All heavy atoms as TSV, in Angstrom:
chain	resi	resn	atom	element	x	y	z
A	1	MET	N	N	0.854	-1.175	0.000
A	1	MET	CA	C	0.000	0.000	0.000
A	1	MET	C	C	0.900	1.238	0.000
A	1	MET	O	O	1.738	1.418	0.866
A	1	MET	CB	C	-0.881	-0.023	1.244
A	1	MET	CG	C	-1.795	1.128	1.348
A	1	MET	SD	S	-2.813	0.902	2.818
A	1	MET	CE	C	-3.930	2.210	2.607
A	2	THR	N	N	0.712	2.086	-0.967
A	2	THR	CA	C	1.500	3.308	-1.033
A	2	THR	C	C	0.630	4.495	-0.658
A	2	THR	O	O	-0.573	4.522	-0.891
A	2	THR	CB	C	2.049	3.511	-2.454
A	2	THR	OG1	O	0.954	3.634	-3.356
A	2	THR	CG2	C	2.929	2.344	-2.861
A	3	PHE	N	N	1.287	5.463	-0.063
A	3	PHE	CA	C	0.592	6.682	0.321
A	3	PHE	C	C	0.831	7.744	-0.732
A	3	PHE	O	O	1.950	7.944	-1.181
A	3	PHE	CB	C	1.107	7.202	1.669
A	3	PHE	CG	C	0.639	6.397	2.834
A	3	PHE	CD1	C	1.492	5.535	3.488
A	3	PHE	CD2	C	-0.658	6.508	3.286
A	3	PHE	CE1	C	1.072	4.801	4.573
A	3	PHE	CE2	C	-1.093	5.790	4.370
A	3	PHE	CZ	C	-0.228	4.926	5.013
A	4	THR	N	N	-0.223	8.412	-1.086
A	4	THR	CA	C	-0.065	9.559	-1.959
A	4	THR	C	C	0.387	10.747	-1.116
A	4	THR	O	O	0.410	10.677	0.109
A	4	THR	CB	C	-1.389	9.894	-2.674
A	4	THR	OG1	O	-2.356	10.255	-1.685
A	4	THR	CG2	C	-1.881	8.719	-3.487
A	5	GLY	N	N	0.738	11.818	-1.761
A	5	GLY	CA	C	1.189	13.001	-1.038
A	5	GLY	C	C	0.151	13.547	-0.090
A	5	GLY	O	O	0.442	13.907	1.048
A	6	ARG	N	N	-1.093	13.592	-0.528
A	6	ARG	CA	C	-2.154	14.136	0.325
A	6	ARG	C	C	-2.477	13.207	1.488
A	6	ARG	O	O	-2.736	13.668	2.593
A	6	ARG	CB	C	-3.419	14.398	-0.485
A	6	ARG	CG	C	-3.271	15.539	-1.451
A	6	ARG	CD	C	-4.638	16.079	-1.803
A	6	ARG	NE	N	-4.550	17.108	-2.810
A	6	ARG	CZ	C	-4.459	18.395	-2.514
A	6	ARG	NH1	N	-4.418	18.792	-1.281
A	6	ARG	NH2	N	-4.400	19.279	-3.472
A	7	THR	N	N	-2.459	11.918	1.247
A	7	THR	CA	C	-2.725	10.973	2.316
A	7	THR	C	C	-1.619	11.024	3.357
A	7	THR	O	O	-1.884	11.003	4.556
A	7	THR	CB	C	-2.857	9.542	1.760
A	7	THR	OG1	O	-3.839	9.530	0.732
A	7	THR	CG2	C	-3.249	8.570	2.848
A	8	GLN	N	N	-0.398	11.110	2.894
A	8	GLN	CA	C	0.722	11.200	3.819
A	8	GLN	C	C	0.645	12.501	4.622
A	8	GLN	O	O	0.881	12.507	5.828
A	8	GLN	CB	C	2.036	11.136	3.061
A	8	GLN	CG	C	3.240	11.083	3.957
A	8	GLN	CD	C	4.536	10.932	3.172
A	8	GLN	OE1	O	4.543	11.089	1.955
A	8	GLN	NE2	N	5.605	10.638	3.867
A	9	GLN	N	N	0.286	13.588	3.968
A	9	GLN	CA	C	0.136	14.863	4.659
A	9	GLN	C	C	-0.991	14.777	5.696
A	9	GLN	O	O	-0.855	15.287	6.802
A	9	GLN	CB	C	-0.162	15.963	3.646
A	9	GLN	CG	C	-0.117	17.349	4.210
A	9	GLN	CD	C	-0.383	18.399	3.148
A	9	GLN	OE1	O	-1.029	18.122	2.132
A	9	GLN	NE2	N	0.091	19.605	3.376
A	10	PHE	N	N	-2.084	14.115	5.351
A	10	PHE	CA	C	-3.199	13.935	6.284
A	10	PHE	C	C	-2.738	13.178	7.528
A	10	PHE	O	O	-3.032	13.584	8.657
A	10	PHE	CB	C	-4.341	13.173	5.593
A	10	PHE	CG	C	-5.464	12.820	6.513
A	10	PHE	CD1	C	-6.455	13.743	6.788
A	10	PHE	CD2	C	-5.537	11.572	7.105
A	10	PHE	CE1	C	-7.493	13.426	7.638
A	10	PHE	CE2	C	-6.567	11.245	7.953
A	10	PHE	CZ	C	-7.551	12.176	8.230
A	11	VAL	N	N	-2.012	12.101	7.343
A	11	VAL	CA	C	-1.552	11.288	8.473
A	11	VAL	C	C	-0.597	12.084	9.356
A	11	VAL	O	O	-0.705	12.049	10.592
A	11	VAL	CB	C	-0.890	9.983	7.972
A	11	VAL	CG1	C	-0.205	9.246	9.096
A	11	VAL	CG2	C	-1.918	9.091	7.300
A	12	VAL	N	N	0.318	12.812	8.748
A	12	VAL	CA	C	1.283	13.600	9.524
A	12	VAL	C	C	0.569	14.648	10.362
A	12	VAL	O	O	0.840	14.781	11.566
A	12	VAL	CB	C	2.320	14.263	8.596
A	12	VAL	CG1	C	3.130	15.316	9.336
A	12	VAL	CG2	C	3.227	13.214	7.995
A	13	TYR	N	N	-0.365	15.389	9.786
A	13	TYR	CA	C	-1.049	16.427	10.545
A	13	TYR	C	C	-2.048	15.850	11.536
A	13	TYR	O	O	-2.306	16.456	12.577
A	13	TYR	CB	C	-1.708	17.441	9.612
A	13	TYR	CG	C	-0.666	18.297	8.951
A	13	TYR	CD1	C	-0.496	18.295	7.583
A	13	TYR	CD2	C	0.183	19.087	9.707
A	13	TYR	CE1	C	0.484	19.061	6.987
A	13	TYR	CE2	C	1.165	19.849	9.125
A	13	TYR	CZ	C	1.307	19.837	7.769
A	13	TYR	OH	O	2.287	20.587	7.186
A	14	PHE	N	N	-2.588	14.694	11.268
A	14	PHE	CA	C	-3.449	14.025	12.233
A	14	PHE	C	C	-2.635	13.627	13.468
A	14	PHE	O	O	-3.077	13.814	14.600
A	14	PHE	CB	C	-4.114	12.797	11.602
A	14	PHE	CG	C	-5.103	12.120	12.493
A	14	PHE	CD1	C	-6.337	12.680	12.723
A	14	PHE	CD2	C	-4.784	10.915	13.104
A	14	PHE	CE1	C	-7.254	12.064	13.553
A	14	PHE	CE2	C	-5.686	10.289	13.929
A	14	PHE	CZ	C	-6.920	10.855	14.160
A	15	LEU	N	N	-1.430	13.100	13.239
A	15	LEU	CA	C	-0.559	12.739	14.360
A	15	LEU	C	C	-0.124	13.977	15.139
A	15	LEU	O	O	-0.059	13.950	16.379
A	15	LEU	CB	C	0.649	11.953	13.861
A	15	LEU	CG	C	0.346	10.554	13.322
A	15	LEU	CD1	C	1.599	9.922	12.743
A	15	LEU	CD2	C	-0.267	9.679	14.389
A	16	TRP	N	N	0.184	15.077	14.443
A	16	TRP	CA	C	0.530	16.322	15.126
A	16	TRP	C	C	-0.626	16.825	15.977
A	16	TRP	O	O	-0.424	17.381	17.052
A	16	TRP	CB	C	0.946	17.396	14.129
A	16	TRP	CG	C	2.404	17.367	13.814
A	16	TRP	CD1	C	2.973	17.006	12.641
A	16	TRP	CD2	C	3.482	17.700	14.690
A	16	TRP	NE1	N	4.340	17.093	12.729
A	16	TRP	CE2	C	4.677	17.517	13.985
A	16	TRP	CE3	C	3.548	18.131	16.011
A	16	TRP	CZ2	C	5.925	17.747	14.557
A	16	TRP	CZ3	C	4.793	18.363	16.567
A	16	TRP	CH2	C	5.955	18.177	15.842
A	17	THR	N	N	-1.847	16.649	15.491
A	17	THR	CA	C	-3.025	17.061	16.254
A	17	THR	C	C	-3.121	16.268	17.549
A	17	THR	O	O	-3.371	16.829	18.617
A	17	THR	CB	C	-4.302	16.874	15.409
A	17	THR	OG1	O	-4.186	17.643	14.213
A	17	THR	CG2	C	-5.536	17.295	16.178
A	18	ILE	N	N	-2.906	14.961	17.470
A	18	ILE	CA	C	-2.961	14.115	18.660
A	18	ILE	C	C	-1.870	14.521	19.656
A	18	ILE	O	O	-2.128	14.652	20.857
A	18	ILE	CB	C	-2.842	12.629	18.271
A	18	ILE	CG1	C	-4.078	12.198	17.492
A	18	ILE	CG2	C	-2.643	11.754	19.505
A	18	ILE	CD1	C	-3.966	10.827	16.862
A	19	VAL	N	N	-0.659	14.740	19.148
A	19	VAL	CA	C	0.451	15.146	20.014
A	19	VAL	C	C	0.137	16.478	20.680
A	19	VAL	O	O	0.375	16.666	21.886
A	19	VAL	CB	C	1.766	15.223	19.215
A	19	VAL	CG1	C	2.857	15.927	19.997
A	19	VAL	CG2	C	2.213	13.834	18.796
A	20	PHE	N	N	-0.422	17.419	19.936
A	20	PHE	CA	C	-0.760	18.725	20.486
A	20	PHE	C	C	-1.822	18.609	21.573
A	20	PHE	O	O	-1.715	19.226	22.634
A	20	PHE	CB	C	-1.234	19.661	19.371
A	20	PHE	CG	C	-1.555	21.040	19.848
A	20	PHE	CD1	C	-0.551	21.948	20.104
A	20	PHE	CD2	C	-2.871	21.426	20.051
A	20	PHE	CE1	C	-0.844	23.220	20.557
A	20	PHE	CE2	C	-3.173	22.687	20.504
A	20	PHE	CZ	C	-2.159	23.593	20.759
A	21	LEU	N	N	-2.862	17.811	21.336
A	21	LEU	CA	C	-3.935	17.676	22.318
A	21	LEU	C	C	-3.451	17.027	23.606
A	21	LEU	O	O	-3.741	17.512	24.707
A	21	LEU	CB	C	-5.089	16.862	21.721
A	21	LEU	CG	C	-5.916	17.567	20.662
A	21	LEU	CD1	C	-6.820	16.575	19.944
A	21	LEU	CD2	C	-6.729	18.679	21.280
A	22	VAL	N	N	-2.708	15.938	23.493
A	22	VAL	CA	C	-2.222	15.241	24.690
A	22	VAL	C	C	-1.164	16.077	25.400
A	22	VAL	O	O	-1.187	16.207	26.635
A	22	VAL	CB	C	-1.684	13.839	24.325
A	22	VAL	CG1	C	-1.028	13.173	25.519
A	22	VAL	CG2	C	-2.809	12.962	23.789
A	23	GLY	N	N	-0.243	16.659	24.641
A	23	GLY	CA	C	0.802	17.476	25.246
A	23	GLY	C	C	0.250	18.690	25.979
A	23	GLY	O	O	0.710	19.023	27.078
A	24	SER	N	N	-0.726	19.345	25.376
A	24	SER	CA	C	-1.293	20.523	26.036
A	24	SER	C	C	-2.059	20.129	27.288
A	24	SER	O	O	-2.021	20.833	28.297
A	24	SER	CB	C	-2.194	21.294	25.079
A	24	SER	OG	O	-3.308	20.519	24.688
A	25	ARG	N	N	-2.712	18.974	27.260
A	25	ARG	CA	C	-3.435	18.518	28.460
A	25	ARG	C	C	-2.467	18.203	29.593
A	25	ARG	O	O	-2.700	18.562	30.756
A	25	ARG	CB	C	-4.283	17.298	28.121
A	25	ARG	CG	C	-5.049	16.726	29.288
A	25	ARG	CD	C	-6.052	17.743	29.843
A	25	ARG	NE	N	-6.629	17.285	31.068
A	25	ARG	CZ	C	-7.833	16.745	31.164
A	25	ARG	NH1	N	-8.588	16.619	30.096
A	25	ARG	NH2	N	-8.283	16.330	32.312
A	26	ILE	N	N	-1.343	17.566	29.271
A	26	ILE	CA	C	-0.334	17.273	30.285
A	26	ILE	C	C	0.225	18.571	30.861
A	26	ILE	O	O	0.364	18.721	32.082
A	26	ILE	CB	C	0.785	16.392	29.702
A	26	ILE	CG1	C	0.247	14.990	29.423
A	26	ILE	CG2	C	1.986	16.326	30.638
A	26	ILE	CD1	C	1.195	14.105	28.638
A	27	LEU	N	N	0.536	19.524	29.994
A	27	LEU	CA	C	1.073	20.813	30.449
A	27	LEU	C	C	0.066	21.564	31.310
A	27	LEU	O	O	0.427	22.105	32.364
A	27	LEU	CB	C	1.477	21.661	29.247
A	27	LEU	CG	C	2.056	23.030	29.558
A	27	LEU	CD1	C	3.381	22.881	30.299
A	27	LEU	CD2	C	2.243	23.827	28.293
A	28	PHE	N	N	-1.193	21.600	30.898
A	28	PHE	CA	C	-2.204	22.305	31.676
A	28	PHE	C	C	-2.402	21.658	33.041
A	28	PHE	O	O	-2.596	22.355	34.036
A	28	PHE	CB	C	-3.530	22.370	30.926
A	28	PHE	CG	C	-3.500	23.281	29.738
A	28	PHE	CD1	C	-4.288	23.005	28.641
A	28	PHE	CD2	C	-2.705	24.404	29.696
A	28	PHE	CE1	C	-4.271	23.829	27.529
A	28	PHE	CE2	C	-2.679	25.243	28.589
A	28	PHE	CZ	C	-3.474	24.952	27.511
A	29	ASP	N	N	-2.373	20.318	33.109
A	29	ASP	CA	C	-2.498	19.644	34.402
A	29	ASP	C	C	-1.311	19.970	35.300
A	29	ASP	O	O	-1.475	20.164	36.501
A	29	ASP	CB	C	-2.621	18.127	34.211
A	29	ASP	CG	C	-3.994	17.704	33.713
A	29	ASP	OD1	O	-4.923	18.527	33.756
A	29	ASP	OD2	O	-4.130	16.545	33.273
A	30	LEU	N	N	-0.114	20.026	34.722
A	30	LEU	CA	C	1.068	20.383	35.512
A	30	LEU	C	C	0.975	21.808	36.036
A	30	LEU	O	O	1.277	22.079	37.198
A	30	LEU	CB	C	2.333	20.223	34.669
A	30	LEU	CG	C	2.844	18.804	34.463
A	30	LEU	CD1	C	3.998	18.796	33.462
A	30	LEU	CD2	C	3.273	18.190	35.772
A	31	LEU	N	N	0.583	22.731	35.178
A	31	LEU	CA	C	0.492	24.136	35.590
A	31	LEU	C	C	-0.591	24.367	36.638
A	31	LEU	O	O	-0.446	25.220	37.515
A	31	LEU	CB	C	0.230	25.025	34.377
A	31	LEU	CG	C	1.397	25.164	33.394
A	31	LEU	CD1	C	0.957	25.937	32.169
A	31	LEU	CD2	C	2.579	25.840	34.061
A	32	ALA	N	N	-1.680	23.600	36.553
A	32	ALA	CA	C	-2.776	23.757	37.509
A	32	ALA	C	C	-2.526	22.998	38.806
A	32	ALA	O	O	-3.275	23.160	39.767
A	32	ALA	CB	C	-4.088	23.275	36.878
A	33	GLY	N	N	-1.497	22.144	38.821
A	33	GLY	CA	C	-1.211	21.383	40.026
A	33	GLY	C	C	-2.170	20.230	40.248
A	33	GLY	O	O	-2.316	19.757	41.377
A	34	ARG	N	N	-2.831	19.801	39.212
A	34	ARG	CA	C	-3.772	18.686	39.309
A	34	ARG	C	C	-3.058	17.383	38.964
A	34	ARG	O	O	-2.026	17.392	38.292
A	34	ARG	CB	C	-4.927	18.870	38.320
A	34	ARG	CG	C	-5.762	20.090	38.580
A	34	ARG	CD	C	-6.939	20.136	37.659
A	34	ARG	NE	N	-6.481	20.103	36.268
A	34	ARG	CZ	C	-7.104	20.677	35.256
A	34	ARG	NH1	N	-8.216	21.316	35.470
A	34	ARG	NH2	N	-6.631	20.605	34.049
A	35	PRO	N	N	-3.632	16.249	39.370
A	35	PRO	CA	C	-3.076	14.969	38.923
A	35	PRO	C	C	-3.297	14.812	37.414
A	35	PRO	O	O	-4.232	15.396	36.858
A	35	PRO	CB	C	-3.858	13.924	39.709
A	35	PRO	CG	C	-5.066	14.616	40.226
A	35	PRO	CD	C	-4.747	16.075	40.296
A	36	GLN	N	N	-2.422	14.065	36.791
A	36	GLN	CA	C	-2.522	13.878	35.342
A	36	GLN	C	C	-3.831	13.184	34.971
A	36	GLN	O	O	-4.422	12.466	35.775
A	36	GLN	CB	C	-1.329	13.079	34.828
A	36	GLN	CG	C	-0.029	13.818	34.949
A	36	GLN	CD	C	-0.014	15.093	34.118
A	36	GLN	OE1	O	-0.474	15.134	32.993
A	36	GLN	NE2	N	0.540	16.148	34.690
A	37	PHE	N	N	-4.265	13.390	33.757
A	37	PHE	CA	C	-5.578	12.908	33.332
A	37	PHE	C	C	-5.702	11.396	33.392
A	37	PHE	O	O	-6.781	10.869	33.596
A	37	PHE	CB	C	-5.926	13.425	31.931
A	37	PHE	CG	C	-5.065	12.872	30.825
A	37	PHE	CD1	C	-5.440	11.736	30.152
A	37	PHE	CD2	C	-3.898	13.507	30.458
A	37	PHE	CE1	C	-4.667	11.231	29.125
A	37	PHE	CE2	C	-3.112	13.019	29.441
A	37	PHE	CZ	C	-3.489	11.872	28.770
A	38	TRP	N	N	-4.608	10.657	33.226
A	38	TRP	CA	C	-4.697	9.200	33.252
A	38	TRP	C	C	-4.800	8.665	34.686
A	38	TRP	O	O	-5.123	7.514	34.882
A	38	TRP	CB	C	-3.510	8.571	32.535
A	38	TRP	CG	C	-2.176	8.943	33.110
A	38	TRP	CD1	C	-1.587	8.422	34.227
A	38	TRP	CD2	C	-1.282	9.923	32.615
A	38	TRP	NE1	N	-0.389	9.024	34.457
A	38	TRP	CE2	C	-0.161	9.953	33.476
A	38	TRP	CE3	C	-1.305	10.782	31.526
A	38	TRP	CZ2	C	0.913	10.807	33.275
A	38	TRP	CZ3	C	-0.233	11.625	31.340
A	38	TRP	CH2	C	0.856	11.636	32.199
A	39	ALA	N	N	-4.530	9.520	35.684
A	39	ALA	CA	C	-4.576	9.092	37.082
A	39	ALA	C	C	-5.946	9.322	37.714
A	39	ALA	O	O	-6.195	8.840	38.810
A	39	ALA	CB	C	-3.512	9.824	37.884
A	40	THR	N	N	-6.808	10.047	37.058
A	40	THR	CA	C	-8.113	10.329	37.633
A	40	THR	C	C	-9.186	9.521	36.926
A	40	THR	O	O	-9.056	9.174	35.752
A	40	THR	CB	C	-8.463	11.830	37.505
A	40	THR	OG1	O	-8.482	12.182	36.127
A	40	THR	CG2	C	-7.451	12.683	38.243
A	41	GLU	N	N	-10.239	9.247	37.665
A	41	GLU	CA	C	-11.353	8.507	37.079
A	41	GLU	C	C	-12.095	9.419	36.098
A	41	GLU	O	O	-12.475	10.534	36.429
A	41	GLU	CB	C	-12.312	8.052	38.173
A	41	GLU	CG	C	-13.424	7.165	37.660
A	41	GLU	CD	C	-14.315	6.665	38.775
A	41	GLU	OE1	O	-13.851	6.599	39.926
A	41	GLU	OE2	O	-15.465	6.351	38.482
A	42	GLY	N	N	-12.255	8.962	34.905
A	42	GLY	CA	C	-12.928	9.740	33.885
A	42	GLY	C	C	-12.032	10.725	33.156
A	42	GLY	O	O	-12.508	11.454	32.291
A	43	GLY	N	N	-10.769	10.763	33.497
A	43	GLY	CA	C	-9.855	11.712	32.865
A	43	GLY	C	C	-9.621	11.417	31.400
A	43	GLY	O	O	-9.573	12.327	30.565
A	44	VAL	N	N	-9.482	10.146	31.062
A	44	VAL	CA	C	-9.258	9.766	29.664
A	44	VAL	C	C	-10.514	10.046	28.840
A	44	VAL	O	O	-10.429	10.543	27.712
A	44	VAL	CB	C	-8.835	8.283	29.565
A	44	VAL	CG1	C	-8.735	7.843	28.117
A	44	VAL	CG2	C	-7.522	8.050	30.283
A	45	GLU	N	N	-11.674	9.759	29.422
A	45	GLU	CA	C	-12.923	10.043	28.710
A	45	GLU	C	C	-13.099	11.540	28.470
A	45	GLU	O	O	-13.554	11.957	27.407
A	45	GLU	CB	C	-14.129	9.495	29.479
A	45	GLU	CG	C	-14.213	7.990	29.507
A	45	GLU	CD	C	-13.414	7.384	30.649
A	45	GLU	OE1	O	-12.860	8.153	31.479
A	45	GLU	OE2	O	-13.311	6.153	30.703
A	46	THR	N	N	-12.707	12.344	29.451
A	46	THR	CA	C	-12.784	13.798	29.286
A	46	THR	C	C	-11.839	14.266	28.187
A	46	THR	O	O	-12.205	15.116	27.372
A	46	THR	CB	C	-12.444	14.498	30.619
A	46	THR	OG1	O	-13.333	14.025	31.622
A	46	THR	CG2	C	-12.554	16.004	30.495
A	47	LEU	N	N	-10.629	13.705	28.161
A	47	LEU	CA	C	-9.680	14.056	27.108
A	47	LEU	C	C	-10.234	13.678	25.735
A	47	LEU	O	O	-10.146	14.468	24.787
A	47	LEU	CB	C	-8.333	13.379	27.336
A	47	LEU	CG	C	-7.298	13.587	26.235
A	47	LEU	CD1	C	-6.855	15.045	26.194
A	47	LEU	CD2	C	-6.123	12.673	26.411
A	48	LEU	N	N	-10.810	12.494	25.621
A	48	LEU	CA	C	-11.385	12.076	24.339
A	48	LEU	C	C	-12.541	12.978	23.923
A	48	LEU	O	O	-12.662	13.344	22.752
A	48	LEU	CB	C	-11.840	10.621	24.413
A	48	LEU	CG	C	-10.723	9.589	24.504
A	48	LEU	CD1	C	-11.311	8.195	24.730
A	48	LEU	CD2	C	-9.870	9.609	23.266
A	49	TRP	N	N	-13.387	13.333	24.866
A	49	TRP	CA	C	-14.519	14.207	24.547
A	49	TRP	C	C	-14.023	15.586	24.093
A	49	TRP	O	O	-14.504	16.128	23.092
A	49	TRP	CB	C	-15.435	14.339	25.754
A	49	TRP	CG	C	-16.573	15.256	25.515
A	49	TRP	CD1	C	-16.749	16.491	26.041
A	49	TRP	CD2	C	-17.689	15.025	24.650
A	49	TRP	NE1	N	-17.908	17.037	25.569
A	49	TRP	CE2	C	-18.508	16.173	24.725
A	49	TRP	CE3	C	-18.079	13.978	23.838
A	49	TRP	CZ2	C	-19.686	16.282	24.000
A	49	TRP	CZ3	C	-19.262	14.095	23.118
A	49	TRP	CH2	C	-20.040	15.231	23.207
A	50	ASN	N	N	-13.062	16.138	24.823
A	50	ASN	CA	C	-12.513	17.439	24.436
A	50	ASN	C	C	-11.789	17.357	23.091
A	50	ASN	O	O	-11.794	18.320	22.324
A	50	ASN	CB	C	-11.567	17.958	25.512
A	50	ASN	CG	C	-12.295	18.352	26.771
A	50	ASN	OD1	O	-13.467	18.677	26.750
A	50	ASN	ND2	N	-11.600	18.304	27.897
A	51	SER	N	N	-11.184	16.208	22.809
A	51	SER	CA	C	-10.513	16.031	21.521
A	51	SER	C	C	-11.514	15.972	20.373
A	51	SER	O	O	-11.225	16.432	19.270
A	51	SER	CB	C	-9.671	14.755	21.542
A	51	SER	OG	O	-8.659	14.856	22.507
A	52	LEU	N	N	-12.673	15.393	20.629
A	52	LEU	CA	C	-13.709	15.364	19.589
A	52	LEU	C	C	-14.222	16.760	19.279
A	52	LEU	O	O	-14.607	17.051	18.147
A	52	LEU	CB	C	-14.870	14.469	20.018
A	52	LEU	CG	C	-14.606	12.975	19.967
A	52	LEU	CD1	C	-15.794	12.217	20.582
A	52	LEU	CD2	C	-14.372	12.507	18.551
A	53	ILE	N	N	-14.222	17.623	20.288
A	53	ILE	CA	C	-14.686	18.996	20.086
A	53	ILE	C	C	-13.579	19.861	19.483
A	53	ILE	O	O	-13.776	20.546	18.478
A	53	ILE	CB	C	-15.169	19.608	21.418
A	53	ILE	CG1	C	-16.292	18.778	22.030
A	53	ILE	CG2	C	-15.577	21.060	21.231
A	53	ILE	CD1	C	-17.546	18.694	21.211
A	54	GLY	N	N	-12.393	19.849	20.083
A	54	GLY	CA	C	-11.323	20.745	19.667
A	54	GLY	C	C	-10.408	20.204	18.595
A	54	GLY	O	O	-9.750	20.968	17.881
A	55	GLY	N	N	-10.328	18.894	18.471
A	55	GLY	CA	C	-9.424	18.273	17.516
A	55	GLY	C	C	-9.609	18.712	16.074
A	55	GLY	O	O	-8.631	19.045	15.399
A	56	PRO	N	N	-10.846	18.719	15.571
A	56	PRO	CA	C	-11.035	19.158	14.189
A	56	PRO	C	C	-10.599	20.593	13.928
A	56	PRO	O	O	-10.100	20.901	12.846
A	56	PRO	CB	C	-12.545	19.008	13.974
A	56	PRO	CG	C	-12.953	17.945	14.926
A	56	PRO	CD	C	-12.070	18.142	16.126
A	57	PHE	N	N	-10.736	21.469	14.913
A	57	PHE	CA	C	-10.297	22.856	14.744
A	57	PHE	C	C	-8.783	22.941	14.639
A	57	PHE	O	O	-8.243	23.680	13.804
A	57	PHE	CB	C	-10.798	23.726	15.896
A	57	PHE	CG	C	-12.286	23.894	15.919
A	57	PHE	CD1	C	-13.050	23.266	16.882
A	57	PHE	CD2	C	-12.924	24.664	14.967
A	57	PHE	CE1	C	-14.430	23.402	16.905
A	57	PHE	CE2	C	-14.292	24.818	14.971
A	57	PHE	CZ	C	-15.056	24.173	15.938
A	58	ILE	N	N	-8.086	22.186	15.480
A	58	ILE	CA	C	-6.623	22.173	15.435
A	58	ILE	C	C	-6.152	21.573	14.121
A	58	ILE	O	O	-5.249	22.090	13.462
A	58	ILE	CB	C	-6.055	21.401	16.640
A	58	ILE	CG1	C	-6.394	22.129	17.929
A	58	ILE	CG2	C	-4.549	21.207	16.506
A	58	ILE	CD1	C	-6.115	21.329	19.175
A	59	PHE	N	N	-6.771	20.470	13.719
A	59	PHE	CA	C	-6.408	19.805	12.472
A	59	PHE	C	C	-6.620	20.734	11.280
A	59	PHE	O	O	-5.770	20.851	10.401
A	59	PHE	CB	C	-7.232	18.525	12.313
A	59	PHE	CG	C	-6.864	17.721	11.108
A	59	PHE	CD1	C	-5.686	16.999	11.091
A	59	PHE	CD2	C	-7.685	17.699	9.999
A	59	PHE	CE1	C	-5.340	16.248	9.982
A	59	PHE	CE2	C	-7.347	16.962	8.895
A	59	PHE	CZ	C	-6.177	16.240	8.877
A	60	PHE	N	N	-7.746	21.420	11.261
A	60	PHE	CA	C	-8.043	22.358	10.181
A	60	PHE	C	C	-7.015	23.484	10.140
A	60	PHE	O	O	-6.542	23.865	9.064
A	60	PHE	CB	C	-9.453	22.924	10.364
A	60	PHE	CG	C	-9.843	23.914	9.305
A	60	PHE	CD1	C	-10.150	23.498	8.026
A	60	PHE	CD2	C	-9.891	25.264	9.593
A	60	PHE	CE1	C	-10.504	24.414	7.048
A	60	PHE	CE2	C	-10.243	26.192	8.621
A	60	PHE	CZ	C	-10.553	25.763	7.350
A	61	ALA	N	N	-6.642	24.013	11.304
A	61	ALA	CA	C	-5.653	25.089	11.351
A	61	ALA	C	C	-4.301	24.618	10.829
A	61	ALA	O	O	-3.622	25.352	10.101
A	61	ALA	CB	C	-5.523	25.608	12.781
A	62	LEU	N	N	-3.902	23.399	11.165
A	62	LEU	CA	C	-2.644	22.867	10.661
A	62	LEU	C	C	-2.678	22.695	9.148
A	62	LEU	O	O	-1.708	23.013	8.453
A	62	LEU	CB	C	-2.326	21.529	11.333
A	62	LEU	CG	C	-1.885	21.588	12.787
A	62	LEU	CD1	C	-1.833	20.183	13.369
A	62	LEU	CD2	C	-0.546	22.265	12.914
A	63	MET	N	N	-3.783	22.196	8.625
A	63	MET	CA	C	-3.896	21.983	7.186
A	63	MET	C	C	-3.909	23.310	6.428
A	63	MET	O	O	-3.279	23.436	5.379
A	63	MET	CB	C	-5.149	21.172	6.855
A	63	MET	CG	C	-5.118	19.747	7.379
A	63	MET	SD	S	-3.808	18.757	6.653
A	63	MET	CE	C	-4.420	18.557	5.011
A	64	VAL	N	N	-4.622	24.302	6.940
A	64	VAL	CA	C	-4.656	25.607	6.277
A	64	VAL	C	C	-3.284	26.256	6.314
A	64	VAL	O	O	-2.822	26.829	5.318
A	64	VAL	CB	C	-5.720	26.513	6.936
A	64	VAL	CG1	C	-5.582	27.958	6.489
A	64	VAL	CG2	C	-7.110	26.001	6.626
A	65	SER	N	N	-2.599	26.151	7.435
A	65	SER	CA	C	-1.262	26.711	7.546
A	65	SER	C	C	-0.301	26.062	6.543
A	65	SER	O	O	0.487	26.751	5.911
A	65	SER	CB	C	-0.741	26.529	8.969
A	65	SER	OG	O	0.587	26.939	9.079
A	66	ALA	N	N	-0.383	24.750	6.410
A	66	ALA	CA	C	0.483	24.049	5.469
A	66	ALA	C	C	0.156	24.443	4.032
A	66	ALA	O	O	1.054	24.609	3.203
A	66	ALA	CB	C	0.329	22.544	5.641
A	67	GLN	N	N	-1.118	24.618	3.741
A	67	GLN	CA	C	-1.514	24.986	2.385
A	67	GLN	C	C	-1.042	26.400	2.051
A	67	GLN	O	O	-0.578	26.663	0.943
A	67	GLN	CB	C	-3.014	24.886	2.236
A	67	GLN	CG	C	-3.497	25.039	0.820
A	67	GLN	CD	C	-4.994	24.822	0.706
A	67	GLN	OE1	O	-5.733	25.032	1.665
A	67	GLN	NE2	N	-5.431	24.382	-0.443
A	68	ARG	N	N	-1.132	27.308	3.005
A	68	ARG	CA	C	-0.699	28.696	2.765
A	68	ARG	C	C	0.799	28.798	2.579
A	68	ARG	O	O	1.283	29.642	1.844
A	68	ARG	CB	C	-1.142	29.601	3.897
A	68	ARG	CG	C	-2.598	29.910	3.853
A	68	ARG	CD	C	-2.952	30.962	4.844
A	68	ARG	NE	N	-4.360	31.274	4.747
A	68	ARG	CZ	C	-4.967	32.229	5.403
A	68	ARG	NH1	N	-4.259	32.981	6.225
A	68	ARG	NH2	N	-6.242	32.452	5.257
A	69	GLN	N	N	1.553	27.936	3.270
A	69	GLN	CA	C	2.999	27.965	3.170
A	69	GLN	C	C	3.498	27.144	1.995
A	69	GLN	O	O	4.685	27.159	1.700
A	69	GLN	CB	C	3.639	27.447	4.461
A	69	GLN	CG	C	3.417	28.372	5.620
A	69	GLN	CD	C	4.055	27.856	6.885
A	69	GLN	OE1	O	4.702	26.822	6.893
A	69	GLN	NE2	N	3.864	28.554	7.982
A	70	GLY	N	N	2.626	26.416	1.342
A	70	GLY	CA	C	3.012	25.637	0.178
A	70	GLY	C	C	3.741	24.355	0.523
A	70	GLY	O	O	4.472	23.821	-0.314
A	71	ILE	N	N	3.569	23.847	1.728
A	71	ILE	CA	C	4.214	22.602	2.128
A	71	ILE	C	C	3.534	21.445	1.409
A	71	ILE	O	O	2.329	21.340	1.353
A	71	ILE	CB	C	4.135	22.397	3.655
A	71	ILE	CG1	C	4.878	23.534	4.347
A	71	ILE	CG2	C	4.698	21.050	4.065
A	71	ILE	CD1	C	4.723	23.545	5.851
A	72	GLY	N	N	4.328	20.569	0.845
A	72	GLY	CA	C	3.784	19.394	0.170
A	72	GLY	C	C	3.540	19.600	-1.308
A	72	GLY	O	O	3.004	18.745	-1.977
A	73	LYS	N	N	3.933	20.754	-1.846
A	73	LYS	CA	C	3.741	20.988	-3.281
A	73	LYS	C	C	4.970	20.641	-4.051
A	73	LYS	O	O	6.055	20.748	-3.638
A	73	LYS	CB	C	3.372	22.454	-3.525
A	73	LYS	CG	C	1.977	22.753	-3.105
A	73	LYS	CD	C	1.620	24.161	-3.525
A	73	LYS	CE	C	0.182	24.461	-3.137
A	73	LYS	NZ	N	-0.232	25.762	-3.531
């Protein structure tokens, strides 16, 4: 199975979105002095729910930024 340029770009930015969401949640928990999301009951579910809401916006912003800069052309 070969990846086309657009499919490969989709996978890369999808992975960046996941890294951004998890990394920002870890940082926010550290700054707030709360236990990490995986240590609390319902923390993972909350992260997934917030990712369903905010994830598409982050993904869209990454894709638009890449398109404006001409990355992948």
